[in-house]
Backbone of each chain as nested JSON, in Angstrom:
{
  "chains": [
    {"id": "A", "residues": [
      {"number": 1, "name": "MET", "atoms": {"N": [59.271, -41.803, 28.196], "CA": [59.336, -41.467, 29.031], "C": [59.166, -40.332, 29.681]}},
      {"number": 2, "name": "GLU", "atoms": {"N": [57.378, -39.802, 30.44], "CA": [57.087, -38.45, 30.692], "C": [57.299, -37.627, 31.582]}},
      {"number": 3, "name": "ARG", "atoms": {"N": [57.285, -36.811, 31.147], "CA": [58.959, -35.655, 32.531], "C": [57.671, -34.803, 33.19]}},
      {"number": 4, "name": "LYS", "atoms": {"N": [57.914, -34.183, 34.05], "CA": [57.277, -33.419, 34.554], "C": [57.858, -32.616, 35.015]}},
      {"number": 5, "name": "ILE", "atoms": {"N": [57.415, -31.458, 35.889], "CA": [57.945, -30.597, 37.437], "C": [58.263, -31.559, 39.514]}},
      {"number": 6, "name": "GLU", "atoms": {"N": [59.224, -31.757, 39.129], "CA": [58.815, -31.698, 40.521], "C": [58.333, -31.424, 41.167]}},
      {"number": 7, "name": "TRP", "atoms": {"N": [57.5, -30.949, 41.812], "CA": [57.427, -30.165, 42.817], "C": [57.388, -30.023, 44.243]}},
      {"number": 8, "name": "GLU", "atoms": {"N": [58.305, -29.575, 45.432], "CA": [58.343, -29.718, 46.901], "C": [57.093, -29.368, 46.78]}},
      {"number": 9, "name": "LYS", "atoms": {"N": [56.229, -30.074, 48.501], "CA": [55.393, -29.739, 48.917], "C": [55.023, -28.967, 50.036]}},
      {"number": 10, "name": "ASN", "atoms": {"N": [56.136, -29.054, 50.73], "CA": [56.659, -28.248, 52.007], "C": [57.875, -27.5, 52.063]}},
      {"number": 11, "name": "LEU", "atoms": {"N": [56.941, -25.526, 52.476], "CA": [57.439, -24.714, 51.841], "C": [59.117, -24.325, 52.382]}},
      {"number": 12, "name": "SER", "atoms": {"N": [59.279, -25.457, 53.813], "CA": [60.422, -24.778, 54.647], "C": [60.961, -26.003, 54.01]}},
      {"number": 13, "name": "ALA", "atoms": {"N": [60.382, -27.49, 53.681], "CA": [61.545, -28.328, 53.293], "C": [62.227, -27.677, 51.723]}},
      {"number": 14, "name": "ALA", "atoms": {"N": [61.895, -26.716, 51.384], "CA": [61.742, -25.738, 49.675], "C": [63.171, -25.537, 49.695]}},
      {"number": 15, "name": "ILE", "atoms": {"N": [62.846, -23.9, 51.176], "CA": [63.548, -23.538, 51.596], "C": [65.425, -24.302, 51.931]}},
      {"number": 16, "name": "ALA", "atoms": {"N": [64.868, -24.659, 52.458], "CA": [65.891, -25.393, 52.605], "C": [66.575, -25.875, 51.443]}},
      {"number": 17, "name": "ARG", "atoms": {"N": [66.195, -26.926, 50.962], "CA": [66.807, -27.051, 49.914], "C": [67.204, -26.119, 49.087]}},
      {"number": 18, "name": "ALA", "atoms": {"N": [66.602, -25.016, 49.125], "CA": [67.333, -24.085, 48.019], "C": [68.666, -22.98, 48.733]}},
      {"number": 19, "name": "GLN", "atoms": {"N": [68.544, -23.042, 49.704], "CA": [69.793, -22.627, 50.279], "C": [71.458, -23.604, 50.555]}},
      {"number": 20, "name": "GLY", "atoms": {"N": [70.52, -25.024, 50.103], "CA": [71.63, -26.214, 49.728], "C": [72.483, -26.236, 48.348]}},
      {"number": 21, "name": "GLU", "atoms": {"N": [71.399, -25.747, 47.461], "CA": [71.164, -25.537, 45.91], "C": [71.386, -24.184, 44.961]}},
      {"number": 22, "name": "ASN", "atoms": {"N": [71.816, -23.243, 45.764], "CA": [72.2, -21.401, 45.737], "C": [70.663, -21.353, 44.717]}},
      {"number": 23, "name": "LYS", "atoms": {"N": [69.984, -21.914, 44.848], "CA": [68.827, -21.148, 43.748], "C": [67.861, -20.206, 44.676]}},
      {"number": 24, "name": "PRO", "atoms": {"N": [66.619, -19.275, 44.29], "CA": [65.999, -19.156, 44.893], "C": [65.184, -19.76, 44.903]}},
      {"number": 25, "name": "VAL", "atoms": {"N": [63.786, -20.027, 45.359], "CA": [62.232, -20.913, 45.433], "C": [61.129, -20.258, 44.039]}},
      {"number": 26, "name": "LEU", "atoms": {"N": [60.928, -20.961, 43.689], "CA": [59.709, -20.657, 43.075], "C": [58.248, -21.508, 44.165]}},
      {"number": 27, "name": "LEU", "atoms": {"N": [57.142, -19.553, 44.747], "CA": [56.106, -21.116, 45.372], "C": [55.864, -20.468, 44.074]}},
      {"number": 28, "name": "ASP", "atoms": {"N": [54.191, -21.487, 44.095], "CA": [53.224, -21.806, 43.595], "C": [51.487, -22.353, 44.383]}},
      {"number": 29, "name": "PHE", "atoms": {"N": [50.561, -20.899, 44.877], "CA": [49.949, -20.937, 45.344], "C": [48.756, -21.557, 44.221]}},
      {"number": 30, "name": "HIS", "atoms": {"N": [47.76, -22.941, 44.309], "CA": [46.995, -23.24, 42.914], "C": [45.696, -23.717, 43.553]}},
      {"number": 31, "name": "ASN", "atoms": {"N": [44.861, -23.838, 42.907], "CA": [43.205, -23.945, 43.328], "C": [43.386, -25.484, 43.029]}},
      {"number": 32, "name": "PRO", "atoms": {"N": [43.761, -26.417, 44.242], "CA": [43.868, -28.639, 43.457], "C": [41.991, -28.444, 43.095]}},
      {"number": 33, "name": "ASN", "atoms": {"N": [41.573, -27.842, 43.604], "CA": [40.201, -28.999, 42.869], "C": [39.695, -28.56, 41.627]}}
    ]},
    {"id": "B", "residues": [
      {"number": 1, "name": "MET", "atoms": {"N": [48.294, -23.091, 33.998], "CA": [49.567, -23.816, 34.452], "C": [48.968, -25.096, 34.202]}},
      {"number": 2, "name": "ASP", "atoms": {"N": [48.242, -26.031, 34.737], "CA": [48.396, -27.456, 34.42], "C": [47.921, -27.864, 32.975]}},
      {"number": 3, "name": "ALA", "atoms": {"N": [47.347, -27.344, 32.543], "CA": [46.965, -27.542, 31.174], "C": [48.222, -27.682, 30.21]}},
      {"number": 4, "name": "VAL", "atoms": {"N": [48.579, -25.892, 29.816], "CA": [49.333, -25.882, 29.171], "C": [51.482, -25.314, 30.02]}},
      {"number": 5, "name": "THR", "atoms": {"N": [51.333, -25.174, 31.125], "CA": [52.247, -23.832, 31.674], "C": [53.393, -24.876, 31.827]}},
      {"number": 6, "name": "TYR", "atoms": {"N": [53.208, -26.124, 32.686], "CA": [54.113, -26.673, 33.741], "C": [53.919, -27.661, 32.554]}},
      {"number": 7, "name": "PRO", "atoms": {"N": [52.96, -28.491, 31.627], "CA": [53.985, -29.757, 31.029], "C": [54.839, -29.061, 29.744]}},
      {"number": 8, "name": "ASN", "atoms": {"N": [54.591, -27.555, 29.268], "CA": [55.618, -27.879, 28.738], "C": [57.332, -28.109, 28.643]}},
      {"number": 9, "name": "LEU", "atoms": {"N": [58.23, -28.593, 27.971], "CA": [59.102, -29.741, 28.106], "C": [60.01, -28.522, 28.54]}},
      {"number": 10, "name": "ASP", "atoms": {"N": [59.815, -26.704, 28.035], "CA": [60.775, -25.956, 28.383], "C": [61.214, -25.332, 29.328]}},
      {"number": 11, "name": "VAL", "atoms": {"N": [59.976, -25.532, 30.014], "CA": [59.533, -25.136, 31.315], "C": [59.483, -25.873, 31.987]}},
      {"number": 12, "name": "ILE", "atoms": {"N": [59.691, -27.424, 31.581], "CA": [60.1, -28.436, 33.163], "C": [61.604, -28.46, 33.444]}},
      {"number": 13, "name": "GLN", "atoms": {"N": [62.447, -28.355, 31.703], "CA": [63.654, -27.596, 32.22], "C": [64.294, -26.735, 32.566]}},
      {"number": 14, "name": "PHE", "atoms": {"N": [63.849, -25.582, 32.175], "CA": [64.004, -24.357, 32.644], "C": [64.108, -24.52, 34.625]}},
      {"number": 15, "name": "ILE", "atoms": {"N": [63.128, -24.374, 34.935], "CA": [62.648, -25.197, 36.978], "C": [63.142, -25.562, 37.122]}},
      {"number": 16, "name": "GLN", "atoms": {"N": [63.488, -26.514, 36.303], "CA": [64.773, -27.815, 37.409], "C": [65.629, -27.214, 37.204]}},
      {"number": 17, "name": "GLY", "atoms": {"N": [66.652, -26.624, 36.385], "CA": [67.66, -25.401, 36.841], "C": [68.097, -24.639, 37.38]}},
      {"number": 18, "name": "HIS", "atoms": {"N": [66.388, -24.008, 37.157], "CA": [66.854, -22.983, 38.122], "C": [65.835, -22.182, 39.771]}},
      {"number": 19, "name": "VAL", "atoms": {"N": [65.04, -23.036, 39.698], "CA": [65.179, -22.08, 40.411], "C": [64.136, -24.349, 41.511]}},
      {"number": 20, "name": "VAL", "atoms": {"N": [64.073, -24.291, 42.564], "CA": [63.33, -24.963, 43.905], "C": [61.858, -24.775, 43.748]}},
      {"number": 21, "name": "PRO", "atoms": {"N": [60.805, -25.588, 43.017], "CA": [59.64, -25.098, 42.973], "C": [58.912, -26.501, 44.023]}},
      {"number": 22, "name": "VAL", "atoms": {"N": [58.155, -25.196, 44.282], "CA": [56.985, -25.339, 45.629], "C": [56.281, -24.545, 44.675]}},
      {"number": 23, "name": "ARG", "atoms": {"N": [54.829, -26.002, 45.856], "CA": [53.489, -25.507, 45.519], "C": [52.102, -25.968, 46.067]}},
      {"number": 24, "name": "LEU", "atoms": {"N": [51.713, -25.382, 47.074], "CA": [50.559, -24.962, 48.136], "C": [48.83, -24.805, 47.829]}},
      {"number": 25, "name": "PRO", "atoms": {"N": [48.18, -25.396, 48.037], "CA": [46.895, -25.136, 47.982], "C": [47.204, -23.85, 47.913]}},
      {"number": 26, "name": "PHE", "atoms": {"N": [45.986, -23.219, 47.073], "CA": [45.594, -22.141, 47.821], "C": [45.221, -21.199, 49.565]}},
      {"number": 27, "name": "ASP", "atoms": {"N": [45.147, -22.584, 49.67], "CA": [44.616, -22.873, 51.76], "C": [44.905, -22.404, 52.098]}},
      {"number": 28, "name": "ALA", "atoms": {"N": [46.208, -22.957, 52.078], "CA": [47.53, -24.336, 53.23], "C": [47.656, -22.773, 54.111]}},
      {"number": 29, "name": "LYS", "atoms": {"N": [47.807, -23.423, 55.393], "CA": [48.052, -22.796, 56.949], "C": [49.269, -23.514, 57.082]}},
      {"number": 30, "name": "PRO", "atoms": {"N": [50.095, -21.878, 57.47], "CA": [49.803, -20.58, 57.415], "C": [50.253, -20.172, 56.423]}},
      {"number": 31, "name": "GLU", "atoms": {"N": [50.494, -20.639, 54.814], "CA": [51.354, -19.601, 54.505], "C": [50.181, -18.525, 53.558]}},
      {"number": 32, "name": "ALA", "atoms": {"N": [49.226, -19.091, 53.382], "CA": [48.352, -18.683, 52.067], "C": [48.11, -17.276, 53.523]}},
      {"number": 33, "name": "ASP", "atoms": {"N": [48.431, -17.038, 54.38], "CA": [47.442, -16.224, 55.212], "C": [49.314, -15.022, 55.1]}},
      {"number": 34, "name": "ASP", "atoms": {"N": [50.489, -15.856, 55.643], "CA": [52.141, -14.935, 55.764], "C": [52.33, -14.478, 54.309]}},
      {"number": 35, "name": "PHE", "atoms": {"N": [51.782, -15.009, 53.442], "CA": [52.209, -14.834, 51.91], "C": [51.135, -13.208, 51.506]}},
      {"number": 36, "name": "ASN", "atoms": {"N": [50.228, -13.885, 52.962], "CA": [48.238, -12.991, 51.98], "C": [47.578, -12.788, 50.85]}},
      {"number": 37, "name": "VAL", "atoms": {"N": [47.616, -14.596, 50.059], "CA": [47.538, -14.545, 48.81], "C": [45.681, -14.545, 48.811]}},
      {"number": 38, "name": "LYS", "atoms": {"N": [45.259, -14.74, 47.559], "CA": [43.341, -13.833, 47.326], "C": [43.016, -14.626, 47.057]}},
      {"number": 39, "name": "TRP", "atoms": {"N": [43.493, -15.049, 45.48], "CA": [43.178, -15.473, 44.005], "C": [44.567, -16.346, 43.503]}},
      {"number": 40, "name": "THR", "atoms": {"N": [44.388, -17.769, 42.921], "CA": [45.513, -18.297, 42.237], "C": [45.527, -18.467, 40.866]}},
      {"number": 41, "name": "PRO", "atoms": {"N": [46.005, -18.738, 39.616], "CA": [47.063, -19.747, 40.479], "C": [48.531, -17.527, 41.278]}},
      {"number": 42, "name": "THR", "atoms": {"N": [48.949, -17.153, 42.286], "CA": [49.536, -16.86, 42.122], "C": [51.786, -17.494, 42.345]}},
      {"number": 43, "name": "LEU", "atoms": {"N": [52.441, -16.748, 42.161], "CA": [53.48, -17.305, 41.747], "C": [54.665, -15.888, 42.18]}},
      {"number": 44, "name": "ILE", "atoms": {"N": [55.142, -16.479, 43.138], "CA": [55.637, -15.704, 44.013], "C": [57.215, -16.661, 43.847]}},
      {"number": 45, "name": "ILE", "atoms": {"N": [58.831, -15.369, 44.194], "CA": [60.361, -15.733, 43.649], "C": [60.595, -15.426, 45.14]}},
      {"number": 46, "name": "LEU", "atoms": {"N": [61.249, -16.335, 44.919], "CA": [61.072, -15.555, 46.962], "C": [63.111, -16.014, 47.072]}},
      {"number": 47, "name": "ASP", "atoms": {"N": [64.275, -15.182, 47.918], "CA": [65.699, -15.883, 48.164], "C": [64.972, -17.287, 49.083]}},
      {"number": 48, "name": "HIS", "atoms": {"N": [67.115, -18.031, 48.691], "CA": [67.25, -18.794, 49.835], "C": [67.206, -18.992, 51.939]}},
      {"number": 49, "name": "GLY", "atoms": {"N": [66.414, -17.158, 51.935], "CA": [66.241, -17.252, 53.088], "C": [64.864, -17.175, 53.831]}},
      {"number": 50, "name": "GLY", "atoms": {"N": [63.563, -16.954, 52.341], "CA": [62.401, -16.878, 52.566], "C": [62.155, -15.814, 51.917]}},
      {"number": 51, "name": "GLY", "atoms": {"N": [62.669, -14.725, 51.607], "CA": [62.493, -13.401, 51.854], "C": [61.495, -13.501, 49.992]}},
      {"number": 52, "name": "GLU", "atoms": {"N": [60.583, -12.737, 49.926], "CA": [59.848, -12.489, 48.925], "C": [60.412, -11.178, 47.843]}},
      {"number": 53, "name": "HIS", "atoms": {"N": [60.727, -11.352, 46.944], "CA": [60.794, -10.289, 45.717], "C": [60.212, -9.928, 44.85]}},
      {"number": 54, "name": "HIS", "atoms": {"N": [59.449, -10.811, 44.095], "CA": [57.973, -10.232, 42.953], "C": [57.814, -11.736, 42.664]}},
      {"number": 55, "name": "ARG", "atoms": {"N": [56.078, -10.94, 42.434], "CA": [54.939, -11.894, 41.712], "C": [54.81, -11.642, 41.177]}},
      {"number": 56, "name": "THR", "atoms": {"N": [53.119, -13.149, 40.747], "CA": [52.327, -12.028, 39.297], "C": [51.163, -13.754, 40.341]}},
      {"number": 57, "name": "THR", "atoms": {"N": [49.81, -12.558, 39.665], "CA": [49.381, -13.344, 39.809], "C": [48.301, -13.758, 38.64]}},
      {"number": 58, "name": "GLY", "atoms": {"N": [47.666, -14.484, 38.091], "CA": [47.13, -14.558, 37.066], "C": [47.937, -15.69, 36.05]}},
      {"number": 59, "name": "PHE", "atoms": {"N": [46.863, -16.638, 34.974], "CA": [47.761, -17.363, 34.692], "C": [48.732, -16.846, 33.646]}},
      {"number": 60, "name": "LEU", "atoms": {"N": [49.683, -17.313, 32.968], "CA": [51.151, -17.188, 32.652], "C": [51.396, -18.278, 31.778]}},
      {"number": 61, "name": "ALA", "atoms": {"N": [51.897, -18.363, 29.571], "CA": [51.761, -18.249, 28.984], "C": [53.346, -19.355, 29.055]}},
      {"number": 62, "name": "PRO", "atoms": {"N": [54.015, -20.743, 28.927], "CA": [55.247, -20.796, 28.995], "C": [56.403, -19.284, 27.843]}},
      {"number": 63, "name": "GLU", "atoms": {"N": [55.741, -18.736, 27.828], "CA": [56.688, -17.747, 27.017], "C": [56.476, -16.732, 27.991]}},
      {"number": 64, "name": "GLU", "atoms": {"N": [55.784, -16.767, 28.597], "CA": [55.908, -15.185, 29.561], "C": [55.957, -16.123, 31.371]}},
      {"number": 65, "name": "LEU", "atoms": {"N": [56.04, -17.415, 31.31], "CA": [56.278, -17.438, 33.07], "C": [57.594, -18.05, 32.783]}},
      {"number": 66, "name": "LEU", "atoms": {"N": [58.74, -18.164, 32.021], "CA": [60.187, -18.051, 32.27], "C": [60.687, -16.526, 32.433]}},
      {"number": 67, "name": "PRO", "atoms": {"N": [60.613, -15.793, 31.019], "CA": [60.867, -14.314, 31.357], "C": [60.893, -14.004, 33.689]}},
      {"number": 68, "name": "MET", "atoms": {"N": [59.075, -14.492, 33.448], "CA": [59.064, -13.711, 34.829], "C": [59.52, -14.499, 36.156]}},
      {"number": 69, "name": "ILE", "atoms": {"N": [60.301, -15.487, 35.309], "CA": [60.707, -16.205, 36.413], "C": [62.269, -15.737, 36.4]}},
      {"number": 70, "name": "LEU", "atoms": {"N": [62.993, -15.308, 35.327], "CA": [64.461, -14.596, 35.31], "C": [64.165, -13.36, 36.22]}},
      {"number": 71, "name": "LEU", "atoms": {"N": [62.834, -12.38, 35.874], "CA": [62.212, -11.233, 36.266], "C": [62.756, -11.449, 37.669]}},
      {"number": 72, "name": "GLY", "atoms": {"N": [62.052, -12.173, 38.599], "CA": [62.318, -12.425, 39.75], "C": [64.154, -12.83, 40.363]}},
      {"number": 73, "name": "ILE", "atoms": {"N": [64.028, -13.609, 39.764], "CA": [65.932, -14.056, 39.98], "C": [66.761, -13.259, 40.41]}},
      {"number": 74, "name": "GLY", "atoms": {"N": [66.593, -11.949, 38.942], "CA": [67.766, -10.447, 39.144], "C": [66.902, -10.113, 39.941]}},
      {"number": 75, "name": "LYS", "atoms": {"N": [65.748, -9.556, 39.706], "CA": [65.53, -8.536, 41.568], "C": [65.906, -9.103, 42.442]}},
      {"number": 76, "name": "THR", "atoms": {"N": [65.752, -11.044, 43.224], "CA": [66.43, -10.842, 43.597], "C": [67.609, -11.073, 43.838]}},
      {"number": 77, "name": "HIS", "atoms": {"N": [69.084, -11.263, 43.24], "CA": [69.537, -10.632, 43.493], "C": [70.675, -8.632, 43.933]}},
      {"number": 78, "name": "PHE", "atoms": {"N": [68.932, -7.875, 43.175], "CA": [69.0, -7.345, 42.53], "C": [69.153, -6.411, 44.6]}},
      {"number": 79, "name": "GLU", "atoms": {"N": [68.064, -7.09, 44.767], "CA": [67.851, -6.582, 46.566], "C": [68.332, -7.225, 47.174]}},
      {"number": 80, "name": "ARG", "atoms": {"N": [69.633, -8.536, 46.934], "CA": [70.669, -8.16, 48.858], "C": [71.787, -7.468, 47.705]}},
      {"number": 81, "name": "GLU", "atoms": {"N": [71.587, -6.409, 46.543], "CA": [72.735, -6.09, 46.007], "C": [74.496, -6.129, 45.305]}},
      {"number": 82, "name": "ALA", "atoms": {"N": [73.441, -7.878, 44.668], "CA": [74.08, -8.791, 44.346], "C": [74.197, -8.231, 42.528]}},
      {"number": 83, "name": "PHE", "atoms": {"N": [74.297, -7.357, 42.104], "CA": [74.467, -6.41, 41.298], "C": [74.926, -7.277, 40.041]}},
      {"number": 84, "name": "THR", "atoms": {"N": [76.248, -7.284, 40.056], "CA": [76.808, -7.905, 39.154], "C": [75.95, -9.427, 38.673]}},
      {"number": 85, "name": "GLU", "atoms": {"N": [75.443, -10.223, 39.577], "CA": [74.28, -11.466, 39.314], "C": [73.092, -11.066, 38.969]}},
      {"number": 86, "name": "ALA", "atoms": {"N": [73.036, -9.626, 39.076], "CA": [71.142, -9.342, 39.213], "C": [71.755, -9.037, 37.603]}},
      {"number": 87, "name": "ILE", "atoms": {"N": [72.121, -8.739, 36.638], "CA": [72.574, -7.826, 35.367], "C": [72.7, -9.144, 34.426]}},
      {"number": 88, "name": "MET", "atoms": {"N": [72.888, -10.465, 34.748], "CA": [73.161, -11.391, 34.172], "C": [72.051, -11.899, 33.564]}},
      {"number": 89, "name": "SER", "atoms": {"N": [70.97, -11.965, 35.322], "CA": [70.225, -12.379, 34.615], "C": [69.152, -12.395, 34.249]}},
      {"number": 90, "name": "LEU", "atoms": {"N": [68.466, -10.182, 34.239], "CA": [68.407, -9.168, 33.707], "C": [68.682, -9.486, 32.032]}},
      {"number": 91, "name": "ASP", "atoms": {"N": [70.25, -9.448, 31.759], "CA": [70.508, -8.929, 30.031], "C": [70.227, -10.633, 29.163]}},
      {"number": 92, "name": "THR", "atoms": {"N": [69.698, -12.365, 30.489], "CA": [70.058, -12.939, 29.882], "C": [67.972, -12.767, 29.183]}},
      {"number": 93, "name": "LEU", "atoms": {"N": [67.71, -12.448, 29.873], "CA": [65.85, -11.888, 29.901], "C": [65.781, -11.636, 28.317]}},
      {"number": 94, "name": "LEU", "atoms": {"N": [66.203, -10.281, 28.364], "CA": [66.256, -9.034, 27.417], "C": [66.773, -10.08, 25.911]}},
      {"number": 95, "name": "LYS", "atoms": {"N": [67.772, -11.223, 26.714], "CA": [68.685, -12.034, 24.844], "C": [67.318, -13.562, 24.295]}},
      {"number": 96, "name": "ASP", "atoms": {"N": [66.539, -13.159, 25.108], "CA": [65.486, -14.771, 25.159], "C": [64.674, -14.666, 25.201]}},
      {"number": 97, "name": "TYR", "atoms": {"N": [63.928, -13.511, 26.083], "CA": [62.783, -13.206, 25.53], "C": [61.835, -11.459, 25.609]}},
      {"number": 98, "name": "PRO", "atoms": {"N": [63.039, -11.074, 23.915], "CA": [62.574, -9.576, 24.912], "C": [60.731, -9.072, 24.352]}},
      {"number": 99, "name": "LYS", "atoms": {"N": [60.598, -9.543, 23.695], "CA": [59.016, -9.021, 23.474], "C": [58.195, -9.354, 24.771]}},
      {"number": 100, "name": "SER", "atoms": {"N": [58.286, -10.152, 25.701], "CA": [58.08, -10.436, 26.682], "C": [57.47, -9.202, 28.076]}},
      {"number": 101, "name": "ASP", "atoms": {"N": [56.358, -9.497, 28.456], "CA": [55.59, -7.941, 29.329], "C": [57.456, -8.366, 30.095]}},
      {"number": 102, "name": "SER", "atoms": {"N": [57.982, -9.019, 30.495], "CA": [58.566, -8.876, 31.791], "C": [59.832, -8.368, 31.302]}},
      {"number": 103, "name": "ALA", "atoms": {"N": [60.458, -7.785, 29.88], "CA": [61.154, -7.409, 29.171], "C": [61.33, -5.98, 30.402]}},
      {"number": 104, "name": "PRO", "atoms": {"N": [60.171, -5.187, 30.02], "CA": [60.085, -3.624, 30.394], "C": [61.175, -3.291, 31.904]}},
      {"number": 105, "name": "GLU", "atoms": {"N": [60.179, -4.338, 32.139], "CA": [60.835, -4.586, 33.299], "C": [62.657, -3.955, 34.187]}},
      {"number": 106, "name": "ALA", "atoms": {"N": [62.801, -6.059, 33.357], "CA": [64.22, -5.675, 33.329], "C": [65.109, -5.402, 33.009]}},
      {"number": 107, "name": "ILE", "atoms": {"N": [65.049, -4.537, 32.282], "CA": [65.493, -3.427, 31.079], "C": [65.314, -2.305, 32.74]}},
      {"number": 108, "name": "TYR", "atoms": {"N": [64.97, -1.699, 32.974], "CA": [64.519, -0.945, 34.016], "C": [65.348, -1.204, 35.339]}},
      {"number": 109, "name": "TYR", "atoms": {"N": [65.828, -2.754, 35.92], "CA": [66.44, -2.956, 37.01], "C": [68.091, -3.049, 36.327]}},
      {"number": 110, "name": "GLY", "atoms": {"N": [68.139, -3.662, 35.479], "CA": [69.138, -3.874, 34.854], "C": [70.276, -1.925, 35.312]}},
      {"number": 111, "name": "ALA", "atoms": {"N": [69.562, -1.027, 34.406], "CA": [70.289, -0.258, 34.525], "C": [70.891, 0.566, 35.216]}},
      {"number": 112, "name": "VAL", "atoms": {"N": [69.578, 0.433, 36.446], "CA": [69.681, 0.513, 37.88], "C": [70.749, 0.107, 38.595]}},
      {"number": 113, "name": "SER", "atoms": {"N": [70.596, -1.92, 38.291], "CA": [71.707, -2.487, 38.902], "C": [72.671, -2.034, 38.367]}},
      {"number": 114, "name": "ARG", "atoms": {"N": [73.383, -1.514, 37.306], "CA": [74.273, -0.43, 36.865], "C": [74.797, 0.8, 37.073]}},
      {"number": 115, "name": "TYR", "atoms": {"N": [73.204, 1.068, 37.497], "CA": [73.613, 2.602, 38.209], "C": [73.988, 2.393, 39.559]}},
      {"number": 116, "name": "LYS", "atoms": {"N": [73.898, 1.257, 40.789], "CA": [74.464, 0.904, 41.855], "C": [75.685, 0.098, 41.933]}},
      {"number": 117, "name": "SER", "atoms": {"N": [76.235, -0.344, 40.74], "CA": [77.396, -1.135, 41.096], "C": [78.622, -0.085, 40.769]}},
      {"number": 118, "name": "THR", "atoms": {"N": [78.482, 0.846, 39.013], "CA": [79.155, 1.809, 39.182], "C": [79.53, 3.036, 39.742]}},
      {"number": 119, "name": "HIS", "atoms": {"N": [77.949, 3.829, 39.973], "CA": [77.619, 5.334, 40.151], "C": [77.781, 5.885, 39.203]}},
      {"number": 120, "name": "LYS", "atoms": {"N": [77.635, 5.68, 38.191], "CA": [77.487, 6.04, 36.525], "C": [75.721, 6.851, 36.786]}},
      {"number": 121, "name": "PRO", "atoms": {"N": [76.108, 7.141, 35.99], "CA": [74.444, 7.898, 35.322], "C": [73.332, 6.917, 33.874]}},
      {"number": 122, "name": "GLN", "atoms": {"N": [74.81, 7.132, 33.405], "CA": [74.221, 6.778, 31.232], "C": [73.376, 5.863, 32.138]}},
      {"number": 123, "name": "PRO", "atoms": {"N": [73.742, 4.564, 32.402], "CA": [72.686, 3.329, 32.191], "C": [71.327, 3.252, 32.309]}},
      {"number": 124, "name": "LEU", "atoms": {"N": [71.041, 4.548, 33.165], "CA": [69.831, 4.915, 33.578], "C": [69.307, 5.788, 32.624]}},
      {"number": 125, "name": "LYS", "atoms": {"N": [69.524, 6.901, 31.438], "CA": [69.71, 7.199, 30.488], "C": [68.836, 6.484, 29.068]}},
      {"number": 126, "name": "GLU", "atoms": {"N": [70.308, 5.997, 29.313], "CA": [70.016, 4.377, 28.127], "C": [68.844, 4.096, 29.122]}},
      {"number": 127, "name": "ALA", "atoms": {"N": [68.679, 3.197, 29.893], "CA": [67.372, 2.709, 29.824], "C": [66.022, 3.72, 29.187]}},
      {"number": 128, "name": "TYR", "atoms": {"N": [66.283, 4.625, 29.816], "CA": [64.54, 5.195, 29.451], "C": [64.706, 5.643, 27.326]}},
      {"number": 129, "name": "GLU", "atoms": {"N": [65.884, 5.909, 27.47], "CA": [65.78, 5.75, 25.392], "C": [65.727, 4.837, 25.583]}},
      {"number": 130, "name": "LYS", "atoms": {"N": [66.356, 2.964, 25.216], "CA": [65.094, 2.214, 25.12], "C": [63.746, 2.029, 25.264]}},
      {"number": 131, "name": "LEU", "atoms": {"N": [63.475, 1.943, 26.277], "CA": [62.157, 1.485, 26.609], "C": [61.851, 3.054, 26.352]}},
      {"number": 132, "name": "GLN", "atoms": {"N": [61.949, 4.041, 25.634], "CA": [60.505, 5.682, 25.098], "C": [60.281, 5.115, 23.704]}},
      {"number": 133, "name": "ALA", "atoms": {"N": [61.829, 3.955, 23.129], "CA": [62.24, 3.759, 21.603], "C": [60.873, 2.598, 21.06]}},
      {"number": 134, "name": "GLU", "atoms": {"N": [61.708, 1.43, 22.283], "CA": [60.82, 0.151, 22.087], "C": [59.296, -0.213, 22.905]}},
      {"number": 135, "name": "TYR", "atoms": {"N": [59.637, 0.258, 24.45], "CA": [58.486, 0.183, 24.789], "C": [57.376, 1.368, 25.576]}},
      {"number": 136, "name": "PRO", "atoms": {"N": [57.17, 2.449, 24.505], "CA": [56.782, 3.551, 24.732], "C": [55.657, 3.4, 25.446]}},
      {"number": 137, "name": "SER", "atoms": {"N": [54.0, 2.681, 25.502], "CA": [53.492, 2.34, 26.951], "C": [53.894, 1.507, 27.62]}},
      {"number": 138, "name": "SER", "atoms": {"N": [55.176, 1.954, 28.376], "CA": [54.91, 0.446, 29.738], "C": [54.909, 1.515, 30.745]}},
      {"number": 139, "name": "GLU", "atoms": {"N": [54.534, 1.18, 31.616], "CA": [54.942, 1.886, 33.586], "C": [56.062, 1.58, 33.047]}},
      {"number": 140, "name": "TRP", "atoms": {"N": [56.833, 0.642, 33.465], "CA": [58.446, 1.201, 33.033], "C": [58.423, 2.248, 32.654]}},
      {"number": 141, "name": "THR", "atoms": {"N": [58.194, 2.572, 31.362], "CA": [59.15, 4.545, 31.021], "C": [57.827, 5.504, 31.772]}},
      {"number": 142, "name": "LYS", "atoms": {"N": [57.037, 5.095, 31.928], "CA": [57.024, 6.483, 32.052], "C": [57.353, 6.934, 33.682]}},
      {"number": 143, "name": "ARG", "atoms": {"N": [58.364, 5.2, 34.838], "CA": [58.732, 5.654, 35.805], "C": [60.257, 6.015, 35.39]}},
      {"number": 144, "name": "ALA", "atoms": {"N": [60.512, 5.532, 34.094], "CA": [61.746, 6.021, 33.954], "C": [61.436, 7.344, 33.221]}},
      {"number": 145, "name": "ALA", "atoms": {"N": [60.812, 8.144, 33.262], "CA": [60.905, 9.176, 32.857], "C": [61.621, 10.706, 33.183]}},
      {"number": 146, "name": "PRO", "atoms": {"N": [62.423, 10.584, 33.945], "CA": [62.905, 10.994, 34.905], "C": [64.037, 11.504, 34.435]}},
      {"number": 147, "name": "TYR", "atoms": {"N": [64.484, 9.903, 34.092], "CA": [66.43, 9.332, 33.429], "C": [66.546, 10.735, 32.293]}},
      {"number": 148, "name": "LYS", "atoms": {"N": [65.438, 10.73, 31.474], "CA": [65.149, 11.734, 30.257], "C": [66.422, 12.607, 30.827]}},
      {"number": 149, "name": "LEU", "atoms": {"N": [66.143, 13.631, 31.821], "CA": [67.262, 14.621, 31.826], "C": [68.435, 14.556, 32.764]}},
      {"number": 150, "name": "LEU", "atoms": {"N": [69.238, 13.106, 32.657], "CA": [70.583, 12.605, 33.191], "C": [71.479, 13.574, 31.853]}}
    ]}
  ]
}
């Protein structure tokens, strides 16, 4: 089975999840084109 | 990053275990303006309150991305004055990725964390000596130069 990073697409949701999991956030700004 | 680094299984496992990953387009509003993003890829480590602690711009291979994240985690702990946790992250970086571009900065912040938690200057002097011996051309060796006088 293929594995890949499960990116959050919303920063607020990521920060809320990070608070719950007590982890930092890796924020990646990318060029999707 | 999509062709080489992010499909790497070690990278996938590490990111899942250590951080919450979020990916936004370079022109996402208001975030790109809030973080003053002008080029991609820009990678930023945030604490769980949203505060920025470390960033890089440009491609990173897997063997550079993972220590960069560990450095960001270590600096997050350091800047929140959680020095024991900072030392743990930075020591892991130096054990697992001693040849990475992030290693000299990890030596520097590890020493400062030890100093801040003990108020003893010896770790600062030892850091300079290690940087001078192993990373003589690093900017962090230059930044630690005053500690040779301790």
